[in-house]
N, C-alpha and C positions, 0 to 999 in steps of 0.2 A: 615208440615212446619218446617223448621229448625229454631232454635232460635239463635240469635246473642246477647248474653247477656253481660251485664256489670257485670262480676262475677270474684271475686278473691278467690282462694282456697288455704288454707294453712293447712297442716296436715290433720286431718280427718274432720275438720269443715271449713266452709268458714269464713274468717276473719271479714268482715264488716257485719253490719246489713242489712237485705234485705227488699225490698218492694215487697210484694206479690200482684198480681192483680187477684182478684177472686170475681166475682159478688155474689157468695154465702157467702162470708165472711170466708170461710174455708181456713186457711193458709197452708193446705197440699194438694198438687196437683201433676201434672205430673212432674214438676221440682224436687220436693222432691223424687218422685219415681225413677227418673233417677239418682239423686245423691246417693240415697240409694243403687242402683245397683253397685255403685263404692265404697261403704263404706263411703260415705260422707253425710253430712247434712248441713243445713243452719240455721241461726238464723233469723227468721222473726221478724222484728221490727215493721212493719206496714202492714196491709192489706187494699188495696184500691179497689173500685168496678170496675175500668176499666183502660186500659193502658194509656189513655190520662191524667187522674188524676195522675197516677203513674209518668208520665214524669214530671209533675209540681212539684211533691214531690222530685224526683231525682235531679231536677235542683236547689233546695233550700237546699239540705242536703248532707251529705256524705254517704248516703245509696246507695246500689247497687241493681240491679234487673236483671231478665232474661226476654228478650223481643223478640218477633218475628222479624226476620231480616228485612223483608219488612216494617213493621210498624215503626221500628226505623229509617230506611232509609227515610221514608216519613215525619216523624214528629219530630225526634230527634233534628234536626238542629235548629228549632225555639225555643227549650228549652235549647240549648247548651249541649245536652246530646249525647255522642258518645258511640258506642258499640265496643267490642272486641270479637273475637271468643272465645267460651267457650273451656276449656280444655277437655271437654267430649261432646259427641254427645247427644242431647236431643231428636232427632227424630221428630215425628209428634204428633199433638194433635187434638182433635175434636173441631169444631166450632159449637155452638148451636145457633139457632134462636128461639125466642119465640114471637108468634103473636096470637092474638085472632082468633078463628076459623072463625068468620064472616069476618075478614080481608082477609082471603084467597079467598073470593069470588071475590076480585079484581084480575084480571088476571095478571096485572103488578106486584103486590106484591107477588102473588103466584110464578111467574117466578123468582123474586129476591130471595125469600126464598129458592127456589130450586137450586140456583146456587152453594152453597157450596157442595151439593151432587155430582155435576158434576166434581169437581176438585179434 
């Protein structure tokens, strides 16, 4: 999935503080690896657990972030957040789903959890 981030890059570091979306709370992820491949880094000012929470933060601050293009297209407008194409290509990332084993006994849920594997 390509990302359509709100990112500003100046020199070897990005200028503005970044909001990092990571349910693990770890501020180092695939965006940081992609930036490092180009000799760049970012200053993570805040880590939030999901993209929707991150949009709410972006709407109320001068922070910036990297977001999946489709997610931003679907939800950015209601928060007044817009995206610009990144100056580098971020490529693809994995989507993980976590469900209790017993929940997979539901055929509908098992089908839904299996969808990301098919795309």
